[in-house]
C-alpha positions as CSV (number, residue, x, y, z in Angstrom):
1,M,80.8,98.5,131.1
2,V,80.2,95.4,133.2
3,K,78.5,92.2,132.0
4,V,75.6,90.6,133.9
5,W,75.5,86.9,133.5
6,P,72.7,84.4,134.4
7,V,74.4,81.3,135.7
8,Y,73.5,77.6,136.0
9,E,74.8,75.2,138.5
10,G,77.0,72.4,137.0
11,Y,78.0,72.7,133.4
12,P,77.6,74.6,131.2
13,N,77.6,77.5,133.7
14,T,76.1,80.0,131.1
15,I,74.9,79.9,127.6
16,G,74.8,82.7,125.1
17,E,75.2,86.4,125.7
18,P,75.0,88.3,129.0
19,W,71.6,89.7,130.1
20,A,72.9,93.2,130.2
21,V,76.0,95.4,129.8
22,L,75.9,98.3,132.3
23,L,77.9,100.8,134.1
24,L,79.2,99.4,137.4
25,D,77.2,102.0,139.4
26,D,74.0,101.0,137.6
27,A,74.7,97.2,138.1
28,A,75.4,97.8,141.8
29,R,72.1,99.8,142.2
30,I,69.9,97.5,140.2
31,L,71.3,94.1,141.4
32,D,72.1,95.1,145.1
33,L,75.8,94.4,144.2
34,A,78.5,95.1,146.7
35,P,82.3,94.7,146.9
36,G,81.7,92.0,149.5
37,G,80.0,89.9,146.8
38,F,83.4,89.3,145.2
39,L,83.8,85.7,144.0
40,M,87.1,85.4,142.2
41,D,89.4,87.1,139.8
42,L,89.1,87.0,136.0
43,S,91.5,84.1,135.5
44,S,88.7,81.6,135.2
45,T,84.9,81.5,135.1
46,P,83.1,80.8,138.3
47,R,81.3,77.5,138.7
48,F,78.7,76.4,141.1
49,G,77.5,73.0,142.2
50,D,78.6,69.7,140.7
51,S,80.6,70.6,137.6
52,G,80.2,67.0,136.4
53,R,76.5,67.4,135.9
54,N,74.4,69.3,133.3
55,L,71.8,71.1,135.5
56,T,70.5,73.5,132.9
57,L,67.0,72.0,133.1
58,A,66.8,73.3,136.7
59,G,67.1,76.8,135.4
60,Y,69.4,79.7,136.3
61,R,70.5,79.7,139.9
62,H,72.9,82.7,140.2
63,V,73.5,86.1,138.8
64,V,77.2,87.0,138.3
65,V,78.6,90.4,137.3
66,E,81.9,90.5,135.4
67,V,84.0,93.6,136.2
68,S,86.9,94.0,133.8
69,E,90.2,95.7,134.8
70,D,89.1,98.8,132.9
71,E,85.9,99.1,134.8
72,A,87.3,98.5,138.3
73,V,87.1,101.6,140.5
74,P,88.4,102.1,144.0
75,G,86.7,99.6,146.3
76,W,86.0,97.2,143.4
77,K,88.5,94.7,142.2
78,P,88.5,93.3,138.6
79,G,86.7,89.9,138.7
80,F,83.4,88.3,139.2
81,Y,80.8,89.3,141.8
82,R,77.6,87.5,142.8
83,S,74.4,89.4,143.2
84,P,72.3,88.4,146.2
85,L,69.1,88.5,144.1
86,S,67.5,85.5,142.5
87,P,67.8,85.3,138.8
88,A,64.1,86.0,138.4
89,E,64.3,89.2,140.6
90,A,67.5,90.3,138.8
91,F,65.9,89.9,135.4
92,F,62.8,91.7,136.5
93,R,64.8,94.6,137.8
94,L,66.9,94.8,134.7
95,Q,63.7,95.0,132.6
96,V,62.1,97.6,134.7
97,D,65.2,99.7,134.7
98,Q,65.5,99.4,130.9
99,R,61.9,100.4,130.4
100,L,62.1,103.4,132.8
101,G,65.3,104.5,131.2
102,D,63.8,104.4,127.7
103,Q,60.8,106.3,128.9
104,W,62.9,109.0,130.5
105,R,65.0,109.4,127.4
106,D,61.9,109.7,125.1
107,E,60.5,112.6,127.1
């Protein structure tokens, strides 16, 4: 399972738990994620903007997906990928997918 993180610019880059833990295929579908969105390997956490400033009041600015070595499949390297969606759009899509998934399982 991959982890979907909302990310701030500056520090801290994220607070708390990931927004979602999904299969890589589901994360790619929901978040328009592609192998070309690769940011970096797992050796450190990606940072955006001025790392000397606390910019949490500005809200989330990025959505990053963490793909572990166990989850990497051909075409996908272990590491961090950036979704092209805004955090608001990504959160909305995750919520819609969760609700539709729950509805289909209940029927």
